[in-house]
N, C-alpha and C positions, 0 to 999 in steps of 0.2 A: 419556586418554579411554577406552581399552578397559577399564582397571581400574575406572574410575568406573561404566561401563555394567554390568560383571559384578556389582558389589556392589549395585546398585539393586534388582534382583529379590529378592535375599536379604533385604535390609532390609525391603522391602515385605511379604514373606512372614512375617517375624518379627513385624511390626506387626499384621498380620491375625490371626496365631495368638494374640497376646496379647489382642486384642479378643475373639476367639471364646472364649478361656479365661475371661475376665472374665464374658462373657455366660453361659457354662455355670455358673459359680460362682453367679451371681445367680439363675438359674432353680432351681438345686438348693436354695438357702436358702428361696426363696419356696414351693417345693413342700413342704418340710418344715413350714413354718409352719401351714398349714391342718390337717395331721394333728395337730400338737400342740394347736391350738386346739380341734379336735373332741374329742380325748381329754379335755381339761379340762372341756368343756361336758357331755359324756356322763357323766363322773364326777360332776359337780355335780348333774345331773338325777337320776341314780340315787340319790345320797345324799339328795336332797330328797324323792324319792318314798318311800324307805324310812322316812324320819323322819316323814312326814306320813300314811302309810297307816294305821298302827296296827291295832287290832282292828276288824273290821267284822261286822255281823250275818250269821248263816248262814241260807240258805234264803229262801223267800218269806214275807213277813209279812202277816197280815191278822187279823181278829177272829173268824174262823169256827172252829167245832169241828174238832179234829184227832184222827184215829184211825189206828192201825196195829196189826195183829196181831203178836204176838211170834213169833220163830222157834221151831219146836218141835224138840227140847225145849229150853227155856231154864230155867236154874236160877241166878237172880241174887239178890243181896242188896245193897240200897242201904247203902253204908258211909260216905258223906259227902255233905253238901249245902253248896254255896257260892253266894253272891250277889255280883256285881260290878257296878260302875258304870263305863260307858264313854262315849265321845263319841257322844251321840245315841241310846243304847240301854242297857239293863241286861240282865245275863245271870244265869240260874239254872242251876247244874250239879248233876246227880245222878250220883254216881260209884258204880260197881258192882264187886263181887267175884263171880266165878262164871263160868258158861259160857252161851253163847247171846247173843241180841240181844233187848232189851226191846221190848215193844209199849206202846201208850199210848191213853188216852181222855182228852182234855183239852178243857175248855170253861169259859167264864165262868159264875160262879154267885155271886149276891149272898148267898145263904144256903145254903152247902154243908152237907151232912149226912154223917155217918160211914157208910161202907159196913157192911153187916151190921146195925148197931144202929139206924141212922136218926137218931141223936142229932145235934143241931146242933153244928157245929164253930166254936168261938170264935176269932176272928182280929182283928188290927188292920187297919183300912182300910174303904173303901166298897164294894169288890167284890173278888172273888178268882178266880184260875185254879184250878179243881178238877183237880188232876193225878193221874190214876190210871195207874200203871205196871204193865203186865202181864208175866208171865214171872218173877215174883219168888217167893221162898220164905222161910220163917222161918230165922233165923240158925242155929238148932240143927240144921236139915236139912243145913247145910253144915259142921257140926261146928266152929262158930266162935262167939265171944261176941257178945251183942247190942251193936251199935254205939251204941245209945241216941241216935238222931238228935235227937229232941225238937223244939225250936223254934230256927230259925236266924234271927238278926236280919237285916233288910234294909238298904236304903240311905237310908231316910228321914231318919236322923240327919245324913247328909252331903248333904242336898238332893235325894236321889233319890225315886222314887215307889213302890218295892217296900218294903212295911212289914216283912214277915217271911214265913218259910216254916214252916208248921206240919205236923209229921208226924202222921198219923192212923192209923198202924199198917198191918199186912198182914193180908189176909183172902182165903182161897181163890185164891191165886196173884196177888193184886193188892195193890200198896202205894199208899197214898193220901197225897197232900200237898196243902196249900192254900197258894197264893201270894197273900198280901194286897197290894192296891194302892189307890192313891188314886182311880183310875177305870179304865175299860177302854182298853187299848192294843193295837195290832196286834202279833202275835207269830208266831214260827216255832218249829218243833221239829226237831231233828236228832240223829243218833247219831254220836258220835266214838269212835275206837278208841285203845287203848294208853294208859291203860286204857279200858274201855268206859264211856261217859258219855252221858247224855241231856241235851241242851243246849236250853234255852228262851231265845231272845233276844226281848226286848220293847222296841219302839220308844218313845222318849220322846214323839214327836208322834203325834197321832191323825188 
């Protein structure tokens, strides 16, 4: 009898310890599971956002005239013009070589005229953004060859609404471009760096 009595508490303690150990093991696995699930969900959300975000319009868009004075002194030459079609908007980029920051005077004009001469500018489309970029100089003033911008084709061939961008030359510190379109659309104007660019984003919807 004494031997049986002395073993009973030991057996009971061992049984309770095993139950507690099993309980601890169960809690630990369950605690790890939410962390693992959260990490997977977060990773999925981040990837989905990155894939769906894409390029978005810059700045506030409307159909009003937009003006900005150039930083003084600015000495810039437009070396490239690009037109791109994106989801819900189209983008026109004017890239510069030189120093300073451009100014601009931009407005819609169905019958734009060349600065200086007043001659009408021929373009494809029903209306145009008359883009005047201030703070520019002639290429020879920068000791560089003329980039010969000429006319840059738009997006109309691929279902877009920008028909073309026509360069109308530089006169007294201002370079003029005409952006032909099918109709008037809200737009924004921003300057980006590295290299310096004037960016016009035009919404597809009016």
